[in-house]
C-alpha angles and dihedrals in degrees: 000000000000088000091062094122110154111110118252097237090048091054091050091054092047092054093048089052091050089058091050093047095050092043088054096042110021095189087072088074089071090048090050091050091052098043098054098061091039093051090041092053090050091052093049092045093051096044095038085224091283092155100030094267089165088071091058093048094046092044091053092051091049090053094049098044098094091044091054091049095051093047097043095249096124113098088206137345093267096047096109095039090053091049092048090051090048094052092045090053090046088052090053091052092053100033107021122223138249117280086216089068085083088109090072091050085056088052089055091049090053089062092060099077090056090051091050091051090052092046091054094060115115095232099047098161140153092279091058091047088054089050089052092053092043094053101035103040090079097050092043091049089050093050095049092046090048093050091053096045100038106129091336108159117238137163116247090235090055090048088055089056088056089050091050090049086060092046101051096069088045087063087054089051094050093047090048090051089053091050091046093048114012094167114052092177091064097056107034111094105148144018098260121108108284122230089182092063091040098063092262089295134107108302092209094060093040090051090048096054093041089051089055087050090054089059094044094056095038088057090045090050096048101037109023108033100111096172138036090250092056090046090055093046094048092043091054091047091050093051094044095049092043091053093050090047093051095049093055082078088221106125103193099077094044095048090047090051091051091051091049092050092047090050091051093048091048092052093045091051094043095052096041124099122237093275092047092049090055090056092047092059085070090049090053092050094048091047091051092048092049091048093049092046096051092045091051091049091048090050091052093048092051095042090244094305092119089061089054091047092057090042087055093244133135124239093279094047103261115144112244119232092218113063098183103047096256095317094114091065092051091047091050091050091049091050089052091049090052092051089052093045106028101156109047101001120221094297135274111300093006098101093087092050093049092049090048091054094047102040103017092239119101106197123159115245119258093194118074094192097057090039091056090050096048096042102034103026116191091358087057090054092053090047092051091048089056091051095046100044107034097070091045092052092049092049091063089076096027103068093142088070094100092179096050098103095043091050094045093049092045088059095042096048096039095054088053096059106019103024109209100308090138134036093246100091092044095050096041090049089055091050087064088064095061118112099235122199134178089215129016116238113239095257098042118128132200093234121088123266 
């Protein structure tokens, strides 16, 4: 990571140009999707992963996943997850991993009973195999990322490079959304999630990655803007990405971003001395003003419809009975399935099939927690306990990890509204396991404990 030499403004311009190029010639999205893992593999091979280069490559792919999906660059839905898993395994080959990461091997083992239950079904066909991959690729990606990053020592400045590697492709996404839909006012007619403002792709996933981008550039603005020019640049990027996130009309990603930002501000304030806290009052005020300003602009551009969306109202102001866009019904059905099958669940990937048989509607779960319960039963509970508790236990002796709470809550909130459709929650969760230090001790090594 110490060889990360390209200047920050130059990288921003490159990623804006990538959006323009792919918007003009869509086939370039496939080229982009191929080049990144190839170039990434070359970098890791040359450097032997001496400075955790696999984290930069994987982070970049996490940031670009939604963009590839909306522009047709993905070769399949699991393309980025498979690549992230590959680079994490490559990192383990070069840099080993902590023996204490055994807990995440246990998590992987807890998934096996659910797979066996699914395999025992009489009509085990290609559709069910696809459901297995669809539902398990996220948890497997999380476990492999966690095994690589578990208590791996990293400088906070190097961690920020990983965060920026996630953020750069999000700039490409936001610029592409502007090119795809320059006038939000012309396409917004109701309070439902808008495909028109989301590049023609799923608003939930677009909102999720843009929300992560909001945090990335807020952190960059507050912690790494060393000049007035950089403050202006990062401030503009934050406002631009926030606006595009809000007008997707998908609330999950925006609310998650707000929670992440509040967590960061809380930690900054808590760990500051009296003089530092005085300065952060100004940061709080500026943040509130920026938030109020971008919300007001968004409200004007959507003719007030965005206010009704967040108030859970329809276009004419009537309060909707369903606050989560139909997700409550799925969650209730999954809870009922768990009660009926408390030990092994109905099998990995089978929740959708069971709900389709009982209610006639086969909709994929948006909530990873209730999905784990219904499909894995008691084994799912143990798996979730591992995921919930392990980072919190590590954080007790890892207080220099300033991004721990934002990362942890990004994962927790995202899996509640967007499951693990993308690699982002898996990778960001694993980042919370890093042993972050402001300065390395003399005998510190890059490999895990």
